Every structure is written in structure tokens, then in C-alpha cells.
C-alpha positions in Angstrom: 88.7 92.1 78.3 91.2 89.3 78.5 94.8 89.5 79.9 97.6 87.4 78.5 101.2 87.0 79.3 103.5 88.2 76.6 107.2 87.7 76.7 108.6 87.9 73.2 105.9 89.3 71.1 107.2 90.6 67.9 110.5 90.4 66.0 110.1 92.4 62.7 112.6 92.5 59.9 111.8 95.2 57.4 113.0 95.9 53.9 115.8 93.3 53.8 114.8 91.8 50.4 112.9 94.5 48.6 113.1 94.2 44.9 115.0 91.0 44.8 114.0 87.9 42.9 112.6 85.0 44.9 115.4 82.7 43.8 118.2 85.0 45.1 119.5 84.4 48.6 118.5 86.9 51.3 121.2 89.5 52.0 123.3 88.9 55.1 122.3 90.7 58.3 124.2 94.0 58.7 124.4 95.0 62.4 125.5 98.5 61.4 122.2 98.9 59.5 120.0 97.6 62.4 117.8 99.6 64.7 116.1 98.1 67.8 113.4 99.2 70.1 113.2 97.0 73.2 110.4 97.5 75.7 110.5 95.6 79.0 107.7 96.2 81.5 107.7 94.0 84.6 105.7 96.2 86.9 102.7 98.5 86.4 101.3 101.6 87.9 97.6 100.5 88.0 96.2 97.4 89.7 95.1 94.5 87.7 98.4 93.3 86.2 100.7 91.1 88.2 104.4 92.0 88.4 107.1 89.7 87.0 110.4 88.9 88.8 113.2 91.2 87.7 116.3 89.0 88.4 117.6 87.5 85.2 115.5 89.7 82.9 116.0 88.5 79.3 115.3 91.9 77.7 118.6 93.1 79.0 120.3 90.0 77.7 118.9 90.7 74.2 120.1 94.3 74.5 123.6 93.2 75.3 123.6 90.5 72.6 122.6 93.1 69.9 125.4 95.4 71.0 127.9 92.6 71.3 127.1 91.5 67.7 127.8 95.0 66.4 124.6 97.0 66.5 125.7 100.5 67.5 124.5 101.5 71.0 123.0 104.7 69.5 120.7 102.5 67.4 119.3 100.5 70.4 116.6 102.1 72.4 115.5 100.3 75.7 112.5 101.5 77.6 112.4 99.7 81.0 109.5 99.6 83.4 108.6 103.2 84.4 110.2 104.7 81.3 107.7 102.7 79.1 104.7 105.0 79.2 102.2 104.9 76.3 103.5 108.3 75.1 107.2 107.2 75.4 106.5 103.9 73.6 104.7 105.7 70.7 107.4 108.3 70.4 110.3 105.8 70.5 108.6 103.5 67.9 108.1 106.4 65.5 111.6 107.7 66.0 113.2 104.3 65.6 111.2 103.4 62.5 112.0 106.7 60.9 115.7 106.3 61.7 115.8 102.7 60.3 114.5 103.6 56.9 114.2 101.4 53.8 116.7 98.6 53.4 117.6 98.4 57.1 116.5 96.0 59.8 114.1 97.0 62.6 113.8 94.8 65.6 110.8 95.5 68.0 110.7 93.5 71.2 108.2 93.7 74.0 108.3 91.8 77.4 105.3 92.2 79.7 101.6 91.6 79.7 99.3 91.7 76.7 95.7 92.7 76.8 92.7 92.1 74.5 89.6 94.1 74.1 87.0 94.0 71.3 89.1 91.7 69.1 92.1 93.9 69.4 95.4 93.2 71.1 97.5 95.6 73.1 100.9 95.7 74.8 100.5 96.7 78.5 102.8 99.7 78.8 103.6 100.8 82.4 100.6 103.2 82.6 98.1 100.9 80.9 94.8 100.3 82.6 93.7 96.7 82.2 90.1 97.7 82.3 90.6 100.2 79.4 93.3 98.9 77.1 91.9 100.6 74.0 92.4 104.0 75.7 95.6 103.4 77.7 97.7 100.6 76.1 99.9 100.3 73.0 97.8 98.8 70.2 99.5 96.1 68.2 97.7 97.2 65.0 
């Protein structure tokens, strides 16, 4: 098992150019058709993962920026520290992806530790056990 630091892990844009010819310009970003799931974990329940300083957290800056640029607050989900259990992360990801739907933009952001085991990578949710990521952490795949 290997532990790595993961700040900005994944920014995924889905469905923006489905069915368009390669020569056509990409459509403009539409904040009203954007959904975001932001997960920021800077402390963990179990030993083995060092905490990060909370002052100046950039995940909250991203949240404010999205809202300031027109993404409706109801379409931005933020799971912070103790809220970001494995069950809550999975539920929020499924709900957000379903709400976004085809043709919209989905932004997924994770700040915290990453873990690796058996060639797989995991995000370390608050209740992750660094010695058993395959059983307790959010799999990237």
C-alpha cells in the first residue's frame, strides 16, 4: 500500500460535445447546466494519514468561484471533512451524476490524500483506513 498526497485530482467535463463534428468549435460553458461535487478531506478518523492545515483551504475557494460564475447553489454539493464518509461520497456522486444528465457539465473535485493498493487508486474519504483502502476508500475506477 502506498499513500500519496492528492490536492486537485479530477476535473471531468461530460457530454459537452456529443454528436458534433470535430471541426466545430466546442460549445460555450453554461453555468446553469453545470453540477459540481466537491470533496475536501483535511483530517481523518483513523491513524495513518496526516492532517492538512485548514486555513486558506482552496476547496472552499473553488466552491465560491463556481457560484460567483453562475452555477446555481443547489447544483453544487460540498462534502467537508467529517461529512465525507465513504457512503456519503458514493451517494453524492451518484445523485450529482444523475442530476447532471447528458449535455451538461459535471465537475468532480477531491482534496485530500490518495491511496494505492494492488495497482488501484483510491481517494481517502474521512473514514478510510490506509491499511485497507480497497475496503474503506473511494475507488477512482
